[in-house]
BARO-312131 format. One record per residue (C-alpha): z, x, y; residue number from 1. Coordinates in Angstrom, 3 decimals. Layout:
BEGIN
up  east  north  num
Z  X  Y  NUM
...
//
This chain:
BEGIN
up  east  north  num
109.776  141.716  82.988  1
106.791  141.880  85.577  2
105.813  139.522  88.366  3
103.817  137.723  86.170  4
106.024  136.928  83.466  5
108.899  135.718  86.329  6
106.337  133.498  87.911  7
105.062  131.954  84.663  8
108.947  131.519  83.708  9
109.594  129.790  87.106  10
106.380  127.567  86.220  11
107.158  126.346  82.794  12
111.015  125.568  84.312  13
109.703  123.802  87.091  14
107.053  122.028  84.673  15
110.357  120.735  82.352  16
112.083  120.254  84.847  17
109.561  117.537  86.224  18
109.617  115.712  83.561  19
113.329  115.179  82.696  20
113.039  113.519  86.803  21
110.329  111.206  85.968  22
111.438  109.929  82.642  23
115.037  108.820  84.747  24
115.333  105.034  84.696  25
115.206  103.464  87.424  26
118.023  100.401  88.317  27
116.521  96.791  87.790  28
116.610  94.414  90.289  29
118.803  91.993  90.613  30
117.165  88.175  90.628  31
118.789  87.462  93.627  32
116.737  90.043  95.372  33
113.634  89.608  93.585  34
113.999  86.077  94.878  35
114.617  86.254  98.450  36
111.351  88.666  98.713  37
109.058  86.116  97.108  38
110.631  83.208  99.020  39
109.943  85.818  102.162  40
106.103  86.155  100.909  41
105.530  82.458  99.852  42
106.942  81.707  103.767  43
105.164  84.433  105.337  44
101.864  83.376  103.696  45
102.626  79.550  104.392  46
102.194  80.764  107.952  47
99.660  82.619  107.483  48
97.535  79.819  106.325  49
98.281  77.744  108.709  50
97.494  80.329  111.583  51
101.528  80.070  112.548  52
101.459  83.073  115.104  53
104.999  82.811  115.867  54
106.033  82.194  112.546  55
103.535  85.327  110.865  56
105.345  88.045  113.919  57
108.465  87.016  112.319  58
107.894  89.000  109.627  59
106.526  91.701  110.716  60
108.464  95.455  113.006  61
107.823  95.962  116.855  62
106.136  99.572  115.047  63
104.176  97.573  112.449  64
101.112  99.164  112.365  65
98.206  97.596  110.084  66
94.814  99.094  109.209  67
91.938  97.056  107.890  68
88.782  98.671  107.239  69
86.389  96.856  109.179  70
88.512  96.853  112.858  71
90.747  99.879  111.882  72
94.134  100.457  112.826  73
96.079  98.233  114.830  74
99.849  98.556  116.531  75
102.588  96.444  116.974  76
103.849  93.075  116.252  77
101.352  91.197  119.089  78
98.818  93.259  118.508  79
98.539  92.164  114.711  80
99.450  88.975  115.557  81
96.578  88.491  118.057  82
94.335  90.364  115.006  83
95.431  87.568  112.411  84
94.830  84.436  114.731  85
91.491  85.948  115.554  86
90.059  87.161  112.637  87
91.068  85.396  109.217  88
92.501  82.494  111.515  89
89.237  82.371  113.401  90
87.229  81.753  110.164  91
87.354  78.077  109.177  92
88.071  77.488  106.141  93
88.978  80.313  105.320  94
92.266  80.720  103.116  95
94.157  83.060  101.687  96
96.860  83.686  99.234  97
99.463  86.279  97.837  98
100.110  87.929  94.436  99
102.891  88.791  92.598  100
//
């Protein structure tokens, strides 16, 4: 068998195996987990729209990284919260909402 035939067999096997791996089902998320995430999401957006820096900070890890197309990369919890307070919270009448 030539190396080309061997390569084709290896590629075909990889492609067929990939189909099987992609076809696996994902376990459903328990309703309690989903409800917890939805509650946390709602609480974050309430804090965001109230410009409550301390409450917003609770939802970020210390090593958070946030990229915004106008301001670029912001790193750390305190820097991200300060950016949100200066930016969106500094815009009178702005009200954002999360969608799920």
